[in-house]
Every structure is written in structure tokens, then in C-alpha cells.
C-alpha positions as CSV (number, residue, x, y, z in Angstrom):
1,M,-0.1,0.0,0.0
2,I,1.1,3.5,-0.9
3,P,1.6,5.7,2.1
4,P,-1.0,8.4,2.2
5,V,0.1,12.2,1.2
6,V,-0.9,15.1,2.7
7,I,0.2,18.6,0.8
8,S,-1.1,22.0,2.6
9,T,-1.2,25.4,0.2
10,D,-2.7,28.5,1.6
11,R,-6.3,27.3,0.8
12,F,-6.2,23.7,0.2
13,L,-5.4,20.1,1.5
14,L,-4.6,17.8,-1.3
15,K,-5.0,14.3,0.0
16,S,-4.7,11.0,-1.5
17,L,-7.8,10.3,-2.8
18,I,-9.6,7.2,-1.6
19,P,-12.8,5.6,-2.9
20,D,-14.6,7.1,0.3
21,D,-14.0,10.7,-1.1
22,V,-15.9,9.3,-3.8
23,G,-19.9,10.7,-3.8
24,E,-22.5,12.0,-5.8
25,R,-20.9,15.6,-5.7
26,Y,-17.5,14.1,-7.5
27,L,-19.9,11.9,-9.7
28,S,-22.0,15.2,-10.5
29,W,-18.6,17.1,-12.0
30,L,-18.3,14.3,-14.7
31,T,-22.1,14.6,-15.8
32,D,-22.0,18.4,-15.6
33,Q,-21.5,20.0,-19.5
34,T,-19.2,22.6,-18.5
35,V,-16.9,20.7,-16.6
36,S,-16.9,17.2,-18.3
37,Q,-16.4,18.6,-22.2
38,Y,-12.8,18.8,-21.4
39,I,-12.6,15.3,-19.6
40,S,-12.3,12.2,-21.8
41,A,-13.2,9.7,-19.1
42,A,-16.5,11.6,-18.8
43,T,-17.5,10.3,-21.8
44,L,-17.8,7.0,-20.3
45,K,-20.6,7.9,-18.1
46,P,-19.6,6.7,-14.6
47,S,-21.6,5.0,-11.9
48,L,-20.7,5.8,-8.4
49,D,-19.3,2.4,-8.2
50,S,-17.3,2.2,-11.5
51,L,-15.7,6.0,-9.8
52,K,-15.0,4.4,-6.7
53,Q,-13.5,1.1,-8.2
54,Y,-11.3,3.4,-10.3
55,V,-10.1,5.7,-7.4
56,Q,-9.0,2.5,-5.4
57,E,-7.3,0.8,-8.5
58,R,-5.2,3.7,-8.6
59,C,-4.6,4.2,-4.9
60,E,-3.0,0.5,-5.3
61,R,-0.5,1.6,-7.8
62,E,3.0,2.8,-7.0
63,D,3.0,5.2,-10.6
64,V,0.0,7.3,-9.7
65,L,-0.2,10.2,-7.5
66,F,-4.1,11.0,-7.2
67,L,-4.9,13.8,-5.0
68,G,-8.6,15.3,-3.9
69,I,-8.6,18.8,-3.5
70,F,-10.1,19.9,-0.3
71,E,-10.8,23.5,0.6
72,K,-9.0,23.8,4.3
73,N,-11.9,26.0,6.4
74,S,-14.8,23.8,4.9
75,G,-13.1,20.3,3.7
76,I,-15.3,20.3,1.1
77,H,-14.0,18.5,-1.9
78,I,-13.5,20.6,-5.0
79,G,-11.3,18.5,-7.3
80,N,-8.7,16.4,-7.9
81,I,-5.0,16.1,-9.6
82,K,-3.7,12.9,-11.1
83,Y,0.0,12.3,-12.1
84,E,-0.2,9.2,-14.0
85,P,2.0,7.8,-14.7
86,V,4.9,8.9,-12.3
87,D,8.2,7.9,-13.9
88,S,10.8,8.1,-10.9
89,K,13.6,6.2,-13.8
90,N,12.9,8.7,-16.6
91,R,12.1,11.5,-13.9
92,F,8.6,12.7,-15.4
93,A,5.1,12.6,-14.4
94,V,2.0,13.2,-16.8
95,M,-0.6,15.2,-14.9
96,G,-4.4,15.8,-15.5
97,I,-6.4,18.1,-13.1
98,L,-10.1,18.7,-12.6
99,I,-11.7,21.3,-10.4
100,G,-15.4,20.2,-10.4
101,E,-16.7,22.7,-8.1
102,A,-18.1,25.7,-10.6
103,S,-17.8,28.2,-7.4
104,W,-14.1,27.6,-7.6
105,H,-13.8,28.1,-11.2
106,G,-11.5,31.2,-12.3
107,K,-9.9,31.7,-8.5
108,K,-6.5,30.4,-9.6
109,V,-7.2,26.9,-8.0
110,A,-5.1,24.9,-10.5
111,A,-2.0,27.0,-10.4
112,E,-1.8,26.7,-6.7
113,V,-2.6,23.0,-6.6
114,I,-0.3,22.5,-9.4
115,V,3.1,24.3,-8.1
116,A,2.4,22.6,-4.7
117,S,2.0,19.1,-6.1
118,S,4.6,19.1,-8.9
119,K,7.4,20.7,-6.4
120,W,6.6,18.0,-4.0
121,L,7.3,15.1,-6.7
122,N,10.3,16.9,-7.4
123,S,11.6,16.8,-3.8
124,T,10.3,13.5,-3.1
125,R,10.1,11.3,-5.7
126,D,13.0,13.3,-8.3
127,I,10.4,14.1,-10.7
128,D,11.7,17.2,-13.0
129,E,9.4,17.1,-15.9
130,I,5.3,17.4,-15.8
131,I,3.6,17.1,-19.0
132,L,-0.1,17.7,-20.0
133,G,-2.2,17.8,-23.3
134,V,-4.8,20.5,-23.6
135,A,-7.6,21.1,-25.6
136,R,-7.0,24.1,-28.0
137,S,-10.2,25.5,-27.2
138,H,-9.7,25.6,-23.4
139,K,-8.3,29.0,-23.1
140,A,-9.1,29.3,-19.2
141,A,-7.0,25.9,-18.5
142,I,-4.0,27.3,-20.7
143,R,-3.7,30.4,-18.8
144,A,-3.8,28.7,-15.8
145,Y,-1.1,26.2,-16.9
146,L,1.0,28.9,-18.3
147,A,0.7,31.0,-14.8
148,A,2.1,27.6,-13.0
149,G,4.9,27.7,-15.2
150,F,4.2,25.4,-18.1
151,K,5.5,26.0,-21.4
152,V,3.8,24.8,-24.8
153,E,6.0,22.4,-26.0
154,V,6.0,19.1,-28.4
155,T,6.8,15.8,-26.3
156,N,6.8,12.3,-27.4
157,R,5.8,11.6,-23.9
158,I,1.9,12.0,-24.7
159,E,-0.2,11.6,-27.7
160,I,-1.7,14.8,-28.7
161,Y,-3.9,15.3,-31.6
162,T,-2.5,18.4,-32.9
163,N,-5.5,19.7,-34.4
164,K,-7.5,19.7,-30.9
165,S,-4.9,20.0,-28.2
166,I,-1.3,20.6,-27.3
167,A,1.3,19.7,-25.1
168,M,2.7,21.8,-22.2
169,V,5.8,21.2,-20.0
170,L,6.8,22.1,-16.6
171,R,10.6,21.5,-15.8
172,Y,12.4,21.6,-12.8
173,A,15.8,20.8,-14.2
């Protein structure tokens, strides 16, 4: 079993996501059109049970860091950030983030969470390159990633459909 991770930022606690964190709120993010339009897994129409199973499977893998984003004051689960795979040998990780709670959109959550979790990966797992793919049309996400230090860059570590998406890379080396 992977030891649980807790990372604190100014406004959030990032905690290893577990199946008990999966509820109707989380499931609703994947069915909300404004949130789900940029999430490829959302097209699968998950159930509560399949979502819990998905989280459990990631809990058991050493090459995954899957964190829930919890607001410090209320403890409310507002989203997730996931690094999969985390490749310590080649020193890179592929990142995805979901800010599910619409009330937190546009409040610089992504930059705060990405900076804290990627620094944690750099210092504890020796990861010096974070990679992601993002839809070209998702301008708000691209701005957030740029604010967190990412640069648009071609990489062979992930598959990108260049007419629809771009790759971005954050480097610590």
C-alpha cells in the first residue's frame, strides 16, 4: 500500500484520494457539461461504483499520485489532481486536473495546486518534468497552466492530436 500523501497550500489540503471520497458531488462533476466537456473519461458516463473502483485501482499503484483538492476551511472536496504515470526512472509525470466545483472556477486554484504538488513530486520522487495535454479551445486552462510555469512544447511522452490539443511541459531541471 502506498503511504497517504497530504500537501498543504494557502487555501487547500491535497490528500491522497480514496474511494470514501467518491460521492454524488464528485460524480456530478463528470455529468456537468461545462466541467466534463474537457474530460475524456467523462464520456464513459460512470456510476458511483465504477468511479470508486477507478479511485481504488489508482490507490494501489506506485506509479500514480491521485490527490483530492479539499478546501481548508470547509473540508469540501472541490476537485482532483492526478499524475499518471509517475515515472521516477525517467523523471517525468503526466498530469491531469479537474476543478469540479464551478464556484471555484477562475479563482487560481489550478496554479496553486499544480505548483504545490509538482514541487512535492520534484522533492520526494525526483520528478523534474511534468507533462499535460490540453484542448486548444480550453483557454482558461491554458492560462492557468502558463501561470503555473508550463510552456507549450512538443513532446513524445504523450499522444497529442495537434488539430485539437497541445502539449505543455513544466521543468524543474
